[in-house]
C-alpha positions as CSV (number, residue, x, y, z in Angstrom):
1,X,56.1,103.6,-65.5
2,X,58.4,101.0,-63.9
3,X,59.3,98.0,-66.1
4,X,60.4,94.6,-65.0
5,X,63.2,92.4,-66.2
6,X,62.3,88.7,-65.7
7,X,65.8,87.3,-65.1
8,X,65.8,83.5,-65.8
9,X,67.9,80.5,-66.6
10,X,67.3,78.7,-69.9
11,X,64.7,76.0,-69.3
12,X,62.5,78.0,-66.9
13,X,60.0,79.2,-69.4
14,X,61.0,82.9,-69.2
15,X,59.6,83.8,-72.7
16,X,56.3,82.0,-72.0
17,X,56.0,84.0,-68.7
18,X,56.8,87.3,-70.2
19,X,54.4,86.9,-73.2
20,X,51.6,86.0,-70.8
21,X,52.3,88.9,-68.4
22,X,52.4,91.3,-71.4
23,X,49.1,89.9,-72.7
24,X,50.8,88.7,-75.9
25,X,49.6,85.5,-77.5
26,X,51.9,82.6,-76.8
27,X,53.4,81.0,-79.9
28,X,54.8,77.5,-79.4
29,X,57.3,75.8,-81.6
30,X,56.4,72.1,-81.7
31,X,59.5,71.2,-83.6
32,X,61.6,72.7,-80.8
33,X,60.0,70.8,-77.9
34,X,57.2,73.4,-77.4
35,X,59.6,76.3,-77.0
36,X,57.9,79.7,-76.8
37,X,58.7,82.1,-79.6
38,X,60.5,85.1,-78.1
39,X,58.6,88.4,-78.2
40,X,59.6,91.3,-80.3
41,X,60.7,94.1,-77.9
42,X,61.7,96.7,-80.6
43,X,65.3,95.8,-80.9
44,X,67.7,92.8,-80.5
45,X,67.4,91.5,-77.0
46,X,71.1,91.7,-76.0
47,X,70.0,90.8,-72.5
48,X,69.9,87.2,-73.6
49,X,73.6,87.0,-74.4
50,X,75.3,84.2,-72.4
51,X,78.7,85.8,-72.3
52,X,78.8,88.9,-70.0
53,X,81.9,90.2,-71.9
54,X,79.7,90.6,-75.0
55,X,76.9,92.5,-73.1
56,X,78.4,95.9,-73.3
57,X,77.0,99.0,-71.6
58,X,75.9,100.3,-75.0
59,X,74.0,97.1,-75.8
60,X,72.5,97.0,-72.3
61,X,71.3,100.6,-72.6
62,X,69.9,100.1,-76.1
63,X,67.6,97.4,-74.8
64,X,66.5,99.4,-71.8
65,X,65.8,102.5,-73.8
66,X,64.1,100.7,-76.7
67,X,62.1,98.0,-75.1
68,X,58.3,98.5,-75.5
69,X,57.1,95.8,-73.0
70,X,56.4,96.0,-69.3
71,X,58.0,92.6,-68.7
72,X,61.3,92.0,-70.4
73,X,63.0,88.6,-70.6
74,X,66.7,88.3,-69.8
75,X,69.1,85.5,-69.2
76,X,71.3,85.7,-66.1
77,X,72.5,89.3,-65.7
78,X,76.0,88.6,-64.5
79,X,76.8,92.2,-65.7
80,X,75.0,93.7,-62.7
81,X,78.1,92.9,-60.6
82,X,79.3,96.1,-62.3
83,X,77.5,99.0,-60.7
84,X,77.5,101.0,-64.0
85,X,74.8,98.6,-65.3
86,X,72.7,99.1,-62.1
87,X,72.9,102.9,-62.7
88,X,71.3,102.3,-66.1
89,X,68.5,100.3,-64.5
90,X,67.7,103.2,-62.3
91,X,68.0,105.7,-65.1
92,X,65.4,103.9,-67.2
93,X,63.2,102.8,-64.2
94,X,63.6,99.0,-64.3
95,X,63.5,96.4,-61.6
96,X,64.9,92.9,-61.8
97,X,62.6,90.0,-60.9
98,X,64.7,86.8,-60.5
99,X,63.1,83.5,-61.3
100,X,64.4,81.2,-58.6
101,X,64.3,77.4,-58.3
102,X,65.4,74.6,-56.1
103,X,68.1,71.9,-56.5
104,X,65.5,69.2,-57.1
105,X,64.6,71.2,-60.2
106,X,68.1,71.7,-61.6
107,X,68.0,68.6,-63.8
108,X,64.5,69.2,-65.3
109,X,65.5,72.8,-66.0
110,X,68.7,71.9,-67.8
111,X,67.1,69.1,-69.9
112,X,64.3,71.5,-70.9
113,X,66.9,74.0,-72.0
114,X,68.8,71.3,-74.0
115,X,65.7,70.1,-75.8
116,X,64.3,73.6,-76.6
117,X,67.6,75.2,-77.7
118,X,69.2,72.3,-79.6
119,X,70.2,73.5,-83.0
120,X,69.0,77.0,-82.2
121,X,71.0,78.5,-85.0
122,X,68.9,76.5,-87.5
123,X,65.8,78.3,-86.4
124,X,66.5,82.0,-86.8
125,X,64.2,84.6,-85.3
126,X,64.5,88.4,-84.8
127,X,67.3,87.7,-82.3
128,X,69.3,85.6,-84.7
129,X,72.5,87.6,-84.1
130,X,72.1,86.9,-80.3
131,X,71.6,83.2,-81.0
132,X,74.7,83.2,-83.3
133,X,76.9,84.9,-80.7
134,X,75.7,82.5,-78.0
135,X,76.3,79.5,-80.3
136,X,79.9,80.7,-80.9
137,X,80.3,81.1,-77.1
138,X,78.9,77.6,-76.2
139,X,81.1,75.9,-78.7
140,X,84.3,77.7,-77.6
141,X,85.0,79.3,-80.9
142,X,86.8,82.6,-81.6
143,X,84.3,85.4,-82.1
144,X,86.7,87.1,-84.6
145,X,87.6,84.1,-86.7
146,X,84.9,81.4,-86.5
147,X,83.6,79.9,-89.8
148,X,80.3,78.3,-90.9
149,X,82.2,75.0,-91.3
150,X,83.3,75.2,-87.6
151,X,79.7,75.9,-86.5
152,X,78.4,72.9,-88.5
153,X,81.2,70.4,-87.7
154,X,80.8,70.4,-83.9
155,X,78.0,68.3,-82.5
156,X,75.2,70.4,-81.2
157,X,73.2,67.9,-79.2
158,X,73.8,67.8,-75.5
159,X,73.6,64.6,-73.5
160,X,70.8,64.8,-71.1
161,X,72.4,62.1,-68.9
162,X,74.8,64.8,-67.7
163,X,72.3,67.6,-67.1
164,X,73.4,68.0,-63.5
165,X,77.1,68.3,-64.4
166,X,76.3,70.7,-67.2
167,X,74.6,73.5,-65.2
168,X,74.5,72.8,-61.4
169,X,77.3,75.1,-60.6
170,X,76.0,77.8,-62.9
171,X,72.6,77.5,-61.2
172,X,74.3,78.0,-57.9
173,X,76.1,81.1,-59.1
174,X,72.8,82.4,-60.5
175,X,71.0,82.0,-57.2
176,X,73.8,83.6,-55.3
177,X,73.5,86.8,-57.5
178,X,70.6,88.1,-55.5
179,X,71.5,91.8,-54.9
180,X,68.8,94.4,-55.8
181,X,66.3,91.8,-57.0
182,X,62.8,90.8,-56.3
183,X,62.0,87.1,-56.4
184,X,59.5,84.8,-58.1
185,X,59.6,81.1,-57.8
186,X,59.5,78.2,-60.3
187,X,57.3,76.0,-58.1
188,X,54.8,78.9,-57.5
189,X,54.6,79.6,-61.3
190,X,54.6,76.2,-62.9
191,X,53.6,73.6,-60.3
192,X,51.4,75.3,-57.7
193,X,50.1,78.2,-59.8
194,X,49.9,80.5,-56.8
195,X,52.6,83.1,-57.6
196,X,51.5,86.6,-56.7
197,X,52.6,87.9,-60.1
198,X,49.7,85.9,-61.7
199,X,47.1,87.8,-59.7
200,X,44.5,89.5,-61.9
201,X,45.4,87.2,-64.8
202,X,43.4,84.3,-66.1
203,X,44.8,81.4,-64.1
204,X,43.1,78.7,-66.1
205,X,44.6,80.1,-69.3
206,X,48.0,80.1,-67.6
207,X,47.6,76.5,-66.5
208,X,46.8,75.5,-70.0
209,X,49.8,77.3,-71.4
210,X,52.1,75.7,-68.8
211,X,50.8,72.2,-69.6
212,X,51.3,72.9,-73.3
213,X,54.9,74.0,-72.7
214,X,56.3,70.8,-71.1
215,X,58.5,68.7,-73.3
216,X,57.4,65.3,-74.5
217,X,60.3,63.6,-72.8
218,X,60.3,61.2,-69.8
219,X,64.0,60.2,-69.4
220,X,67.0,61.1,-67.3
221,X,64.9,62.6,-64.5
222,X,62.9,65.2,-66.5
223,X,60.0,66.3,-64.2
224,X,61.0,63.7,-61.6
225,X,61.1,66.1,-58.6
226,X,62.0,63.3,-56.2
227,X,65.0,62.0,-58.1
228,X,68.2,62.0,-56.0
229,X,70.8,64.4,-57.3
230,X,74.6,64.4,-56.8
231,X,76.1,66.1,-53.7
232,X,78.8,67.9,-55.8
233,X,78.3,70.7,-58.3
234,X,81.2,70.5,-60.8
235,X,82.5,73.5,-62.6
236,X,82.6,73.9,-66.4
237,X,84.1,76.2,-69.0
238,X,81.0,78.3,-68.8
239,X,81.2,78.7,-65.1
240,X,84.9,79.5,-65.4
241,X,84.1,82.5,-67.6
242,X,81.3,83.6,-65.2
243,X,83.5,83.4,-62.1
244,X,86.3,85.3,-63.9
245,X,83.7,88.1,-64.7
246,X,82.5,88.1,-61.1
247,X,86.1,88.3,-59.7
248,X,86.9,91.2,-62.0
249,X,83.7,93.1,-61.3
250,X,82.3,92.0,-58.0
């Protein structure tokens, strides 16, 4: 049976979507801006690692071979620029469904990610190790030498006023990585409720879950789809790492 990887950027409700499609009960975390609890897939979900250099072939294969769900959530799979990873997808009969979005949605998506993932390391779940590695990556610490003091001494909150600057270029890179993927769309899933992947599911239940998942936040352009956005998409330390990986493997 073919399984599907839902490839999504943080802030686009990937865990919520996968739980719904897998007929699993959605578990919201009110103290984390209505974030959805990640599903247990049978092993650590290494596919949520932010740093492609940490997502080794061995970790990638462990997830593909162990996963028990039809729909598997994954953060951007930059590793698929390396064909060895695509061979593993074929070996285990997976297809990638990329959750795509528009520029007018960049700010809302980034703010939602900020709100739901703030202080993630203080809320351990079965993927605690993945959360830890991502936190080390985001804070620019050394994987081999970081200390608890360093993790705690660096401010974790992200300023939502700069949501565009934080991720616009990464979002561009994500959307350009469209090889060997099927597409589903943010607007069809969460605003218009007419995405084909929702066929044969209870659409009223889905609408209720989506309404319940929005953050209680009205500032800095969150859910303001008509808000003007900048004409430039600045790079970041994160995008520098990703572009380095693409250059080496593309």
